[in-house]
C-alpha positions in Angstrom: -15.4 -14.3 -15.6 -12.6 -15.1 -13.2 -12.1 -11.2 -13.1 -15.4 -11.1 -11.7 -15.0 -13.7 -8.9 -12.8 -11.3 -6.6 -15.9 -8.9 -6.7 -18.4 -11.1 -5.4 -19.4 -11.0 -1.3 -17.5 -13.8 0.7 -21.1 -15.6 1.3 -21.0 -16.2 -2.5 -17.3 -16.8 -3.0 -17.0 -19.2 0.0 -19.9 -21.8 -1.6 -18.6 -21.2 -5.0 -15.2 -22.1 -4.1 -16.3 -25.2 -2.0 -18.8 -26.3 -4.8 -15.6 -26.0 -7.6 -13.5 -27.5 -5.2 -15.2 -30.4 -4.4 -16.1 -30.8 -8.2 -12.4 -30.7 -9.3 -11.7 -33.3 -6.5 -14.2 -35.8 -8.1 -13.6 -35.3 -11.5 -9.8 -36.0 -10.4 -10.6 -39.0 -8.6 -12.8 -39.8 -11.7 -9.9 -40.0 -14.1 -7.7 -41.8 -11.8 -10.6 -44.6 -11.5 -11.2 -44.7 -15.3 -7.2 -45.4 -15.8 -7.3 -47.9 -13.2 -10.3 -49.2 -14.8 -8.5 -49.2 -18.0 -5.8 -51.0 -16.8 -8.4 -53.5 -15.1 -9.9 -54.1 -18.3 -6.6 -54.5 -20.2 -5.4 -57.1 -17.8 -8.7 -58.8 -17.7 -8.8 -59.3 -21.5 -5.2 -61.0 -21.6 -6.3 -63.5 -18.8 -9.5 -64.2 -21.0 -7.6 -64.6 -24.2 -4.7 -66.8 -21.7 -7.8 -69.2 -20.9 -9.1 -69.3 -24.3 -5.2 -70.2 -25.8 -5.2 -72.9 -22.9 -8.5 -74.6 -24.0 -7.2 -74.5 -27.7 -4.3 -76.4 -26.6 -5.8 -78.8 -24.7 -8.4 -79.9 -27.4 -6.2 -79.2 -30.4 -3.2 -81.6 -29.1 -5.1 -84.6 -30.8 -6.1 -82.4 -33.9 -2.5 -81.9 -34.2 -1.4 -85.5 -34.0 -4.0 -86.5 -36.9 -3.4 -83.5 -38.5 -7.2 -83.3 -39.2 -7.5 -79.3 -40.2 -11.5 -79.7 -41.1 -11.8 -80.5 -36.8 -9.1 -78.1 -35.8 -11.6 -75.1 -38.1 -14.4 -76.3 -36.3 -12.6 -76.1 -32.6 -11.4 -72.8 -33.4 -15.0 -71.7 -34.4 -16.7 -72.8 -31.6 -14.0 -71.1 -28.8 -12.9 -68.2 -30.8 -16.1 -66.8 -30.1 -15.1 -66.4 -26.3 -12.4 -64.1 -27.5 -13.2 -60.2 -26.6 -14.3 -58.2 -29.5 -14.4 -61.9 -32.0 -17.2 -60.0 -34.0 -15.7 -57.1 -34.7 -12.6 -58.6 -36.0 -10.2 -57.1 -33.4 -9.1 -60.2 -32.1 -8.0 -64.2 -33.7 -6.6 -67.4 -32.8 -4.9 -70.2 -35.0 -3.5 -73.5 -34.2 -0.2 -73.9 -35.5 2.1 -77.5 -36.1 5.8 -78.0 -34.8 7.1 -75.9 -37.6 5.4 -72.9 -36.8 3.0 -73.4 -40.1 -1.0 -72.1 -39.7 -3.1 -75.6 -39.4 -6.5 -73.5 -39.0 -7.4 -69.9 -37.9 -10.5 -68.4 -36.9 -9.7 -65.7 -39.8 -8.5 -67.7 -42.7 -8.0 -64.4 -45.0 -5.6 -62.8 -42.3 -4.4 -66.4 -40.7 -4.2 -68.3 -44.2 -3.9 -72.4 -43.6 -0.1 -73.5 -44.6 1.4 -70.0 -44.4 4.8 -69.6 -42.0 3.7 -68.0 -38.8 6.6 -68.3 -36.7 10.1 -66.3 -37.4 8.5 -64.4 -40.2 6.0 -61.1 -40.2 2.9 -61.9 -39.4 0.2 -58.8 -39.9 3.1 -56.4 -39.5 4.3 -58.2 -36.6 7.6 -59.9 -35.9 7.0 -63.4 -34.3 9.7 -65.5 -32.7 11.0 -68.6 -34.3 9.4 -72.2 -33.4 12.5 -73.1 -31.0 12.2 -69.7 -29.0 9.0 -70.8 -28.0 8.9 -73.0 -25.1 6.6 -71.6 -22.5 3.7 -68.6 -23.0 5.1 -65.7 -24.7 3.9 -62.3 -25.3 5.0 -60.2 -28.4 3.9 -56.2 -28.1 3.6 -54.0 -31.0 4.4 -50.7 -31.1 0.5 -49.8 -31.8 -0.3 -51.6 -28.3 -1.5 -54.7 -29.8 -0.7 -57.8 -28.6 0.5 -61.4 -30.0 0.7 -64.7 -27.5 2.1 -67.6 -28.2 1.6 -71.1 -26.4 3.1 -74.2 -26.7 1.3 -77.4 -27.5 2.7 -80.6 -25.7 2.1 -83.7 -26.3 2.0 -86.4 -23.2 5.9 -86.8 -23.1 6.3 -83.1 -23.0 7.3 -82.5 -26.6 6.1 -79.4 -28.4 3.9 -80.6 -31.2 2.4 -77.4 -32.0 1.4 -73.7 -30.8 -1.8 -71.8 -30.1 -1.3 -68.2 -31.7 -3.6 -65.3 -30.6 -4.0 -62.0 -31.7 -5.2 -58.9 -30.3 -5.5 -55.5 -31.7 -5.0 -52.4 -30.1 -9.1 -51.3 -30.5 -9.8 -54.3 -27.8 -8.2 -52.4 -25.1 -9.4 -48.8 -26.2 -11.5 -47.7 -23.1 -14.9 -46.4 -23.4 -14.4 -43.1 -21.7 -18.3 -42.3 -21.4 -19.0 -45.4 -19.5 -16.1 -44.9 -17.2 -16.6 -41.5 -16.7 -20.5 -41.4 -16.0 -20.0 -42.3 -12.1 -17.5 -39.7 -11.4 -19.9 -37.2 -13.6 -23.0 -38.4 -11.1 -20.8 -38.0 -8.5 -19.9 -34.5 -9.0 -23.5 -33.2 -9.7 -24.5 -35.2 -6.6 -21.8 -33.3 -5.1 -22.5 -30.0 -6.1 -26.6 -30.6 -5.1 -25.8 -31.7 -1.8 -22.7 -29.0 -0.8 -23.9 -26.2 -2.6 -26.9 -25.3 -0.1 -24.4 -26.5 2.8 -21.5 -24.4 1.8 -24.2 -21.5 1.1 -25.1 -21.6 4.7 -21.4 -22.1 5.8 -20.2 -19.2 3.5 -22.9 -17.1 5.0 -22.1 -18.4 8.4 -18.2 -17.6 8.1 -18.5 -14.0 6.0 -20.9 -12.5 8.8 -17.9 -11.5 11.2 -16.1 -10.5 8.4 -19.0 -8.1 7.3 -19.2 -7.0 10.6 -15.6 -6.6 11.3 -15.6 -4.3 7.9 -18.4 -2.2 9.0 -16.6 -1.2 12.0 -13.5 -0.5 10.6 -15.6 1.6 8.1 -17.1 3.6 11.1 -13.4 4.4 12.2 -12.5 8.2 11.8 -16.5 9.0 11.3 -17.8 7.8 14.8 -16.6 8.1 18.5 -14.4 5.2 19.1 -16.1 4.0 22.1 -19.0 3.6 20.2 -17.2 1.4 17.5 -15.3 -0.3 20.0 -19.2 -1.9 21.3 -19.8 -2.9 17.4 -16.2 -4.8 17.2 -17.8 -8.8 17.3 -16.3 -11.0 19.6 -14.9 -13.8 17.6 -13.2 -17.6 17.8 -11.5 -18.0 14.8 -7.8 -16.7 15.4 -7.4 -15.0 12.4 -10.6 -12.9 12.9 -9.4 -12.4 16.6 -6.0 -10.9 15.4 -7.8 -8.6 13.6 -10.4 -7.4 16.0 -7.7 -7.2 18.6 -5.7 -4.8 16.0 -9.0 -2.8 15.8 -9.4 -2.7 19.4 -5.9 -1.4 19.7 -6.3 1.0 16.8 -9.5 2.4 18.4 -7.7 2.6 22.0 -4.9 4.5 20.1 -7.4 7.1 18.7 -9.3 7.5 21.5 -5.7 8.3 23.5 -4.7 10.4 20.5 -8.1 12.4 20.5 -7.4 13.2 24.4 -3.8 14.1 23.3 -4.8 16.4 20.8 -7.5 17.8 22.8 -4.9 18.7 25.5 -2.5 20.1 22.9 -5.4 22.3 21.5 -6.1 23.8 25.1 -2.1 24.1 26.0 -1.6 25.9 22.5 -4.6 28.0 23.7 -3.0 28.8 26.7 0.3 29.6 25.0 -1.6 31.9 22.5 -2.8 33.7 25.5 0.7 34.0 27.2 1.9 35.2 23.8 -0.4 38.1 23.4 0.0 39.0 27.2 3.8 39.0 26.9 3.6 41.2 23.8 1.4 43.5 25.3 3.7 43.9 28.1 6.6 44.1 26.1 5.0 46.7 23.7 4.1 48.7 26.5 7.5 48.7 28.8 9.3 49.9 25.4 8.2 53.5 25.4 8.0 53.8 29.5 11.7 54.4 29.9 11.6 57.4 27.1 8.3 58.4 28.4 9.4 58.7 32.2 12.6 60.6 30.9 10.2 62.8 29.5 8.2 63.6 32.6 11.4 64.4 34.4 12.5 66.5 31.5 8.8 68.2 31.8 9.1 68.7 35.4 12.6 70.4 35.3 12.4 72.5 32.1 8.7 72.6 32.3 8.7 76.5 32.6 9.8 77.0 29.0 7.2 77.0 26.7 8.9 75.4 23.8 10.0 72.4 25.7 6.7 71.9 27.5 4.8 72.1 24.3 7.5 69.4 22.5 7.7 67.0 25.7 3.6 67.0 25.9 3.4 66.2 22.4 6.2 63.5 22.8 4.3 62.3 25.8 1.0 62.3 24.2 2.2 60.5 20.7 3.7 57.9 23.3 0.8 57.4 25.3 -1.2 56.9 22.0 1.1 54.4 20.7 0.8 52.1 23.8 -2.8 52.2 23.3 -3.2 51.7 19.7 -0.7 48.9 19.6 -2.0 47.0 22.7 -5.1 47.2 20.5 -3.4 46.6 16.9 -1.7 43.2 18.5 -5.2 41.7 18.7 -6.1 39.5 15.8 -9.6 40.7 15.2 -9.0 44.6 16.3 -10.0 47.3 14.0 -7.9 50.5 14.8 -8.2 54.2 12.8 -4.9 54.6 12.3 -3.1 57.5 10.8 -0.2 57.2 7.8 3.4 57.6 9.3 5.7 60.9 9.1 9.4 61.6 9.3 9.1 63.1 12.9 7.7 60.0 14.0 11.6 58.8 13.9 12.6 61.7 15.9 10.0 60.7 18.6 11.6 56.9 18.5 14.9 58.3 18.8 14.0 60.9 21.7 11.9 57.6 23.7 15.4 55.3 23.0 17.9 57.8 24.1 17.1 57.1 28.2 17.9 53.5 27.5 21.0 54.2 25.2 22.4 56.6 27.7 22.0 53.9 30.3 24.0 51.6 28.3 26.7 54.5 27.1 25.7 53.3 23.3 26.2 56.0 20.7 22.5 56.1 18.3 23.3 57.3 14.9 20.1 58.0 12.4 20.2 58.1 8.4 17.1 59.4 6.6 17.1 58.6 2.6 13.6 59.7 1.5 12.6 58.9 -1.8 8.9 59.1 -1.9 5.8 59.9 0.8 5.3 57.7 3.7 1.9 55.9 3.4 2.2 52.8 6.4 0.5 52.7 9.7 2.6 54.8 12.2 1.4 53.0 15.5 2.8 49.7 13.8 6.1 51.1 12.1 6.9 53.3 15.4 6.8 50.2 17.7 8.4 48.4 15.2 11.6 51.0 15.0 11.4 51.3 19.1 11.4 47.6 19.3 14.3 47.2 17.1 16.4 50.6 18.4 16.1 49.4 21.9 17.0 46.0 21.7 19.9 46.9 19.4 21.2 48.8 22.1 21.1 46.3 24.5 22.4 44.0 22.0 25.3 46.7 21.2 26.6 46.1 24.9 28.5 48.9 27.2 29.9 51.8 24.8 28.6 50.0 21.5 27.3 52.0 18.2 23.4 51.6 17.1 22.7 52.9 13.4 19.1 53.6 12.7 18.2 53.8 8.9 14.9 54.8 7.5 14.2 54.7 3.7 11.6 55.0 1.7 10.6 54.7 -2.0 7.2 54.6 -4.2 6.9 50.6 -3.1 8.2 50.0 0.2 9.2 51.8 3.6 12.2 50.3 5.0 13.7 50.6 8.7 17.4 49.1 9.1 18.9 48.6 12.8 22.7 47.8 13.0 24.7 47.4 16.1 27.9 46.6 17.1 27.4 43.5 19.1 27.2 39.8 18.7 26.9 38.5 15.4 23.5 37.1 14.4 22.9 34.9 11.4 19.7 34.6 9.3 19.4 30.8 10.6 19.4 31.7 14.2 17.0 34.4 13.3 14.7 31.6 11.6 15.3 29.6 14.8 14.3 32.1 17.4 11.1 33.3 15.0 10.1 29.9 15.0 10.5 29.0 18.9 7.5 27.3 20.4 6.7 29.9 23.0 7.5 32.8 20.8 9.8 34.2 23.5 12.8 36.1 22.7 15.6 35.1 25.4 18.4 37.2 23.8 16.2 40.7 23.8 15.5 41.8 20.1 11.6 41.1 20.3 12.1 39.2 17.1 8.2 37.3 17.2 6.5 41.0 17.3 8.6 42.2 14.2 7.3 38.9 12.4 4.0 38.8 13.5 3.7 42.6 11.8 5.6 41.6 9.1 3.3 38.8 8.0 -0.2 40.5 9.0 0.9 43.6 6.8 2.6 41.6 3.7 6.1 43.4 4.3 9.3 41.1 5.8 11.6 40.6 8.2 15.4 39.1 8.4 18.8 39.8 8.8 21.0 41.4 6.2 24.9 41.5 5.1 26.5 44.7 6.1 27.4 46.6 3.4 30.3 48.7 2.4 29.4 51.7 4.5 28.6 49.5 7.7 31.2 47.0 7.7 32.1 47.7 11.3 28.5 47.0 12.1 28.0 42.5 13.1 24.4 42.4 13.0 21.6 44.1 10.8 17.9 43.6 10.6 15.7 44.9 8.4 11.8 45.6 8.5 9.8 46.4 5.4 6.4 47.4 4.6 4.7 47.4 1.3 4.1 51.6 0.8 0.9 53.0 0.5 -0.5 49.4 1.5 -3.6 49.2 3.1 -4.8 46.1 5.3 -7.7 44.5 5.3 -8.1 45.0 9.2 -6.4 48.4 9.6 -7.6 51.4 8.4 -5.1 54.3 8.4 -5.2 58.1 6.8 -2.8 60.4 5.6 -2.3 63.3 8.4 
C-alpha cells in the first residue's frame, strides 16, 4: 500500500496526506488527553479517599474513646460505601487504636479485628509504626496500589487512633474505551469534513503542476514558442522557480536551434567552398604539364612520333580533368577505365615542368606483381597531386621518389621527398581541419576523400632502409579490382 502512494496523482495524494495528518494529530491529542484524564482521575480518587478518611476520623473519635467496636463497624459499613470501587472490593477502610491494632474494618476478612496493622506487613504492604504517623501518610506499593494513614486526635491533640484506607491498583486503571471515544469521534469528523476540502485543495494545487508537467513533456516535440505560451502563470514561489527554469530552457533551445540553422548554413557554404577549392585544385594540377606539352607540340610538332605522343598526352590530360571534376561530386556516376602502367609515365611527364622549375630530381620505381584494376582518373589525379606537392615540399635541389606497387589485393602509390619531416599526427590534424584546405601544399584532403570513398587508405609511413635519406613518405592505396558503388570502370 505504501509503495503505491507515490504513483498516485497529486490531486489524490494531497487530500490523502491532509486527512492522514489530521487523523494522526487527533489521535495524538486524544492519547495525551487520555493520559491527562488518567492522572486527573487518580488524583480525584485519592482526594475522595482522603475526604472519607477525614469523615471517619471525625466520627470515629468517640468510638475509640468508648472502644465501641459494634458502632465502629456500623460507621465503616455506611461510610466505606463512599470509597471508589468498594463494591468490587478494590478499596477498604479500617479504624485502628493508638497501638495500631484494628478496631473495626470494612472488609473483616482482609482487615480482621484485633490484628496488628502498623509496623507489620498488611496485605503485602509494610506499614510504618504508630509513632511514625503524626500526619496524613501515604504508602505506595510497587504494583501501583496505595495505603493511606491518618491519625485520629483527641481534643488535647493526642493521637488516640488511626484511620487506614487501602486502594488497589485496579481502582486507578483507566477505561481506555471511554477515554479514547472522544478522540475517535473527533478523528472521524475531521476526515469527513477535511476529506472533501482536501480533495478540492489538492486539485487546485495540482492543476499548475500538471500544466507544468504537460509543458515539459512537449519540449523537443513542439516549437519552443508554442510551448512558451502553455507555461502557466503561478504565484507560488517554488512553482515560479520551475516556470522560470522552463522559460529559460525554452529560450536556450530556441537560441540553440537558431545557432544550429546558422551552423548548418555555414556548413553547407563550407561544403560548397570545399568542392569549389577541390575542383580548382584538380584543374590547376595538370595545367602546367599540359602547357608544357603544348609548347613541345609547337616546337617539335613536325616529328610524327613527338606529335602523336604529345597529342595523346594532352588528350588524356584533358580527359582526366573532365572526369576528375565530375568524380569530385558525391552523387556523380562516371564511366571509368582501369588504370595501366603507362598512366604513371603521363603523370611523370605532367609533373616534369614543375620539377624543372624547382630543380628537383624525380625518380620512379615500378613493382608490378599483379594486374591493375583501379579507376584510372582517380588514381592518376592522386599520383599527380602527391607528386606535385612532394616536388614543392622537397625544396630547391631536392629529390622525390615515386613508387607504384601492385599485387593481387592492393595498388599502392608511395611518394617520398627530402623536405621537412611530416608525422602521422600532423597529417591527421591537417586532414581534420575545419575548412579542408591544405595550407602546406600536399593536397591531403582530396587524397583522403578518395581513400574513404573507394575503400582505401592514406597515411604517413616510416622510411625504409632503402629510403633512409627521404624525410617524409606518403602512401595512398586502393583495393585492386575494387568496384565502387557510385563508379563504373572497365579494363581497356
